[in-house]
Wavefront OBJ file of the C-alpha trace (Angstrom):
o trace
v 48.733 45.024 88.527
v 46.887 44.622 85.208
v 47.844 41.962 82.711
v 47.733 43.601 79.285
v 48.685 40.784 76.940
v 46.516 38.803 74.589
v 49.003 36.061 73.680
v 51.913 34.153 75.184
v 54.115 33.636 72.146
v 57.318 35.630 72.542
v 58.862 35.917 76.015
v 60.607 39.130 74.916
v 57.226 40.889 74.852
v 56.893 40.415 78.613
v 58.479 42.812 81.088
v 60.029 41.714 84.370
v 56.792 42.846 86.080
v 54.721 40.717 83.692
v 56.845 37.654 84.405
v 56.612 38.180 88.153
v 52.825 38.578 87.931
v 52.534 35.189 86.221
v 54.789 33.607 88.863
v 52.758 35.183 91.680
v 49.531 33.906 90.078
v 51.065 30.445 89.749
v 51.879 30.482 93.448
v 48.210 31.200 94.211
v 47.275 28.091 92.246
v 49.666 25.951 94.301
v 47.039 25.845 97.058
v 44.461 24.509 94.586
v 46.795 21.715 93.541
v 47.409 20.668 97.122
v 43.728 20.302 98.013
v 41.986 16.964 98.098
v 39.652 18.249 95.344
v 42.079 19.856 92.881
v 39.589 21.841 90.830
v 38.105 25.345 90.705
v 35.338 26.751 88.442
v 37.468 29.687 87.295
v 37.289 28.943 83.534
v 34.000 27.075 83.465
v 32.326 27.699 80.106
v 35.596 28.466 78.277
v 36.823 26.110 75.535
v 40.541 25.569 74.939
v 41.961 23.742 71.907
v 45.292 21.956 72.326
v 46.682 21.975 68.782
v 49.779 19.785 68.986
v 51.195 19.308 65.498
v 54.437 17.996 67.022
v 54.676 15.062 69.459
v 54.752 15.863 73.149
v 54.091 14.057 76.402
v 55.059 16.388 79.243
v 53.858 19.673 77.750
v 50.597 18.306 76.408
v 49.638 16.420 79.567
v 50.569 19.445 81.687
v 48.317 21.748 79.658
v 45.470 19.251 79.774
v 45.809 18.931 83.543
v 45.888 22.722 83.974
v 42.769 23.163 81.825
v 40.820 20.491 83.661
v 41.740 21.886 87.070
v 40.385 25.255 85.933
v 37.164 23.549 84.711
v 37.682 24.569 81.069
v 36.326 22.405 78.245
v 39.131 21.062 76.080
v 39.582 19.738 72.563
v 42.812 17.875 71.831
v 43.840 18.174 68.213
v 46.918 16.785 66.489
v 48.842 13.674 65.571
v 49.232 11.660 62.425
v 45.527 11.843 61.544
v 45.220 15.646 61.493
v 43.942 17.463 58.445
v 47.275 19.281 58.035
v 48.909 15.896 57.530
v 46.257 15.197 54.882
v 47.187 18.355 53.029
v 44.955 21.077 54.508
v 46.736 24.349 55.233
v 47.300 25.520 58.778
v 45.125 28.563 58.060
v 42.161 26.475 56.916
v 42.531 24.141 59.901
v 42.495 27.079 62.307
v 39.439 28.585 60.608
v 37.648 25.258 60.985
v 38.472 25.081 64.680
v 37.320 28.660 65.205
v 33.918 27.786 63.781
v 33.403 25.792 67.004
v 33.371 29.123 68.900
v 36.421 28.314 70.972
v 38.198 30.737 73.320
v 41.940 29.983 73.241
v 44.392 27.848 71.272
v 47.543 26.180 72.621
v 49.926 25.521 69.711
v 52.940 23.246 69.413
v 54.520 22.970 65.987
v 57.851 22.003 64.428
v 57.776 25.198 62.363
v 58.995 28.425 63.991
v 56.355 31.134 63.752
v 53.347 28.816 63.604
v 51.768 30.285 66.784
v 51.938 33.793 65.262
v 50.113 32.517 62.179
v 47.462 30.877 64.343
v 46.994 34.095 66.330
v 46.695 36.191 63.173
v 44.199 33.812 61.592
v 42.034 33.143 64.627
v 42.034 36.496 66.406
v 41.970 34.450 69.636
v 44.435 34.277 72.522
v 47.243 31.840 71.656
v 49.831 30.153 73.850
v 53.037 28.918 72.218
v 53.747 25.427 73.560
v 56.986 25.241 71.544
v 57.644 26.212 67.929
v 60.635 24.859 66.029
v 63.940 26.275 67.292
v 62.247 29.530 68.283
v 60.712 29.636 71.766
v 58.922 27.725 74.503
v 57.501 30.411 76.847
v 55.623 28.242 79.347
v 58.696 26.029 79.782
v 60.586 29.176 80.699
v 57.879 30.207 83.154
v 57.995 26.862 84.938
v 61.790 27.082 85.021
v 61.584 30.567 86.532
v 59.058 29.403 89.104
v 61.272 26.454 90.077
v 64.376 28.625 90.387
v 62.518 31.254 92.396
v 61.207 28.639 94.806
v 64.688 27.209 95.301
v 66.678 30.437 95.390
v 64.202 33.078 96.531
v 64.847 35.438 93.618
v 66.891 36.162 90.507
v 68.992 39.297 91.056
v 72.680 38.420 90.795
v 71.999 34.694 90.420
v 74.524 32.837 88.241
v 72.774 30.459 85.839
v 74.610 28.238 83.396
v 72.665 26.893 80.403
v 74.573 23.884 79.115
v 74.382 21.968 75.857
v 72.635 22.234 72.518
v 71.872 25.936 72.684
v 71.749 26.663 68.969
v 68.891 24.178 68.404
v 67.066 24.849 71.681
v 63.795 26.751 71.912
v 64.151 26.446 75.682
v 67.333 28.537 75.648
v 65.650 30.951 73.240
v 63.113 31.839 75.924
v 64.948 31.187 79.193
v 68.061 33.256 78.502
v 66.240 36.546 77.815
v 63.805 36.012 80.709
v 66.551 35.369 83.239
v 68.450 38.422 82.056
v 65.315 40.575 82.326
v 64.952 39.478 85.958
v 68.545 40.314 86.862
v 70.269 36.948 86.649
v 73.685 36.422 85.046
v 73.421 33.905 82.199
v 76.312 31.844 80.870
v 76.027 29.621 77.812
v 78.242 26.519 78.061
v 78.582 24.374 74.942
v 80.880 23.210 72.163
v 81.475 25.977 69.634
v 79.461 23.954 67.121
v 76.346 24.152 69.363
v 76.505 27.864 70.140
v 74.384 30.453 68.292
v 76.108 33.072 66.185
v 74.937 35.906 68.480
v 74.479 34.514 72.000
v 73.970 37.990 73.454
v 70.613 38.190 71.682
v 69.465 35.265 73.841
v 70.498 36.958 77.052
v 73.910 35.398 77.615
v 76.427 37.625 79.359
v 79.163 34.975 79.174
v 79.961 32.162 76.769
v 82.421 29.317 77.335
v 83.267 25.845 76.137
v 85.025 24.939 79.405
v 82.364 23.259 81.547
v 84.658 22.387 84.454
v 85.907 25.958 84.741
v 82.382 27.403 84.781
v 80.733 24.966 87.230
v 82.113 26.361 90.534
v 80.555 29.770 89.786
v 77.009 28.569 89.145
v 73.956 28.687 91.409
v 71.801 26.911 88.831
v 73.066 24.361 86.300
v 70.464 24.048 83.545
v 71.218 21.024 81.349
v 69.687 20.981 77.873
v 68.724 17.862 75.970
v 70.763 17.123 72.876
v 68.283 17.776 70.054
v 69.321 14.788 67.937
v 66.207 15.134 65.786
v 67.173 18.735 64.905
v 70.916 18.379 64.436
v 72.379 19.131 61.038
v 75.606 17.297 60.309
v 77.802 16.073 63.180
v 78.472 18.926 65.663
v 80.499 16.617 67.936
v 82.217 13.247 67.351
v 80.148 10.949 69.601
v 77.612 11.120 72.435
v 80.191 9.435 74.667
v 82.704 12.210 74.020
v 80.025 14.830 74.540
v 79.242 13.353 77.970
v 82.916 13.343 78.908
v 83.234 17.055 78.119
v 79.773 18.488 78.866
v 77.875 15.833 80.809
v 76.999 16.452 84.454
v 78.078 13.318 86.299
v 79.060 12.163 89.757
v 82.700 13.030 89.222
v 81.797 16.674 88.547
v 79.678 17.039 91.702
v 82.811 18.085 93.599
v 82.983 21.182 91.380
v 79.487 22.354 92.293
v 78.634 24.959 94.907
v 77.055 23.351 97.998
v 73.631 24.890 97.260
v 73.689 24.641 93.459
v 70.616 23.037 91.876
v 70.208 21.083 88.642
v 67.416 21.701 86.123
v 66.492 19.945 82.873
v 63.484 20.457 80.541
v 63.051 16.730 79.863
v 63.088 14.153 78.542
v 66.549 13.300 79.886
v 69.076 11.447 77.754
v 70.651 9.565 80.659
v 74.319 9.044 80.103
v 74.533 12.019 77.744
v 73.741 15.342 79.444
v 73.218 13.765 82.880
v 74.113 10.498 84.503
v 71.505 8.826 86.714
v 73.251 9.839 89.926
v 72.903 13.557 89.164
v 69.470 13.287 87.528
v 68.043 11.647 90.645
v 70.074 13.597 93.209
v 67.728 14.219 96.154
v 69.293 17.495 97.294
v 70.308 18.990 93.958
v 67.897 17.838 91.258
v 64.901 20.137 90.731
v 63.657 18.255 87.672
v 60.470 16.864 89.255
v 59.814 20.273 90.805
v 59.882 21.663 87.261
v 57.248 19.120 86.179
v 54.923 20.177 89.009
v 55.579 23.859 88.313
v 54.402 23.291 84.756
v 50.824 22.759 85.920
v 50.912 25.876 88.119
v 52.288 28.295 85.520
v 50.031 26.938 82.787
v 47.011 27.406 85.039
v 48.213 30.960 85.683
v 48.766 31.676 81.971
v 45.351 30.385 80.959
v 43.691 32.302 83.790
v 45.365 35.611 82.934
v 44.918 35.371 79.148
v 41.239 34.509 79.433
v 40.547 37.478 81.668
v 40.263 35.630 84.931
v 41.664 38.624 86.800
v 38.733 40.739 85.605
v 36.142 38.421 87.125
v 37.791 37.635 90.456
v 39.759 34.534 91.364
v 38.273 31.335 92.687
v 41.744 30.037 93.516
l 1 2 3 4 5 6 7 8 9 10 11 12 13 14 15 16 17 18 19 20 21 22 23 24 25 26 27 28 29 30 31 32 33 34 35 36 37 38 39 40 41 42 43 44 45 46 47 48 49 50 51 52 53 54 55 56 57 58 59 60 61 62 63 64 65 66 67 68 69 70 71 72 73 74 75 76 77 78 79 80 81 82 83 84 85 86 87 88 89 90 91 92 93 94 95 96 97 98 99 100 101 102 103 104 105 106 107 108 109 110 111 112 113 114 115 116 117 118 119 120 121 122 123 124 125 126 127 128 129 130 131 132 133 134 135 136 137 138 139 140 141 142 143 144 145 146 147 148 149 150 151 152 153 154 155 156 157 158 159 160 161 162 163 164 165 166 167 168 169 170 171 172 173 174 175 176 177 178 179 180 181 182 183 184 185 186 187 188 189 190 191 192 193 194 195 196 197 198 199 200 201 202 203 204 205 206 207 208 209 210 211 212 213 214 215 216 217 218 219 220 221 222 223 224 225 226 227 228 229 230 231 232 233 234 235 236 237 238 239 240 241 242 243 244 245 246 247 248 249 250 251 252 253 254 255 256 257 258 259 260 261 262 263 264 265 266 267 268 269 270 271 272 273 274 275 276 277 278 279 280 281 282 283 284 285 286 287 288 289 290 291 292 293 294 295 296 297 298 299 300 301 302 303 304 305 306 307 308 309 310 311 312 313 314
C-alpha cells in the first residue's frame, strides 16, 4: 500500500488504512531495536531538524533516538537561546534553517497551528510533535501501537480517556484515531474539563462518573492535568480531583481483569494515578508506550522521507 502523505500534522487527514500502515511499519522496526547493533542506513544522507520551541524530554529524546537509529543527520534547535526568543519571526527562522538544505522538520510549539506555518514556509515534510492544545499525532500513533500490541486490534474496544480533555492535544488526536479504527471512545472528566463539542474529538460517550464507567473499559487512558494551561480553577483542589477522577488502588476492584492503563507522561503521581497503579506490573502499559514512541517515530520518518520507494533496510 502506498503512503501518499507529505506531512504528519493532523491525524484527521489519515485514513484507517494509513494509520495501520504506520503501525505495521513500526512493527518492522521492532526487530531493529532488539538487535545488538540498533541501527540501519535507511535514512543515511537525510538531515532532520528537531525544532522544539516548547520544552520536552520524552518526545524530543524519542525523536532523536529514532533519527539516529535510521542513520539520519540531525540538528536540534530550540530552547531559551533560539532566535524566536530574541525576536525573529517563526517564518524567518524556518527560512534560515531551510538554507542548510535540510530534508524534514519536527516541530513542537506552544502555539496551535505552528507546524502548518512551518510546512507552508519550508515546503518540506513536517511532523507535528505537539502544538498548543491542538494535536500530538506521534503520541497517538505510539498509543495505538501499544493498545494494538496489548489487545490485538481496535474494533469494538472500549477506551476511556480520563481527565483534562479540554486542554489536551493528546485527546485531540487520540479520540478521532480510535474512532476511525472502530473503537468506542468515552470521555471521562469534570464538566469544567470537557470540550464544548466532544463528538468532534471522536467521543461516543461522555460522563463525569468515573466509578460507573470503569467496569466497561478495556483501556483506561489517564491524561495529565495540564496545570500550565489551565485558565481559572476548573476544580477545587488536586486532592479532590484525585478522589473523584484519580486511578488508585481502591478503584482496581472496578477494573476488568484484562484492562490496561495508559498515560502520555509525565505522571503527576497522587493526582491522576497513584504509584500502585502507575507501576502495576500486569496493568500498566506506560513503559510500553515509551518504547513504542521510538518505533512509530522511526516509521513516520521512514515513510515521509520516501523510504518505501527505495526499499527497506529494516
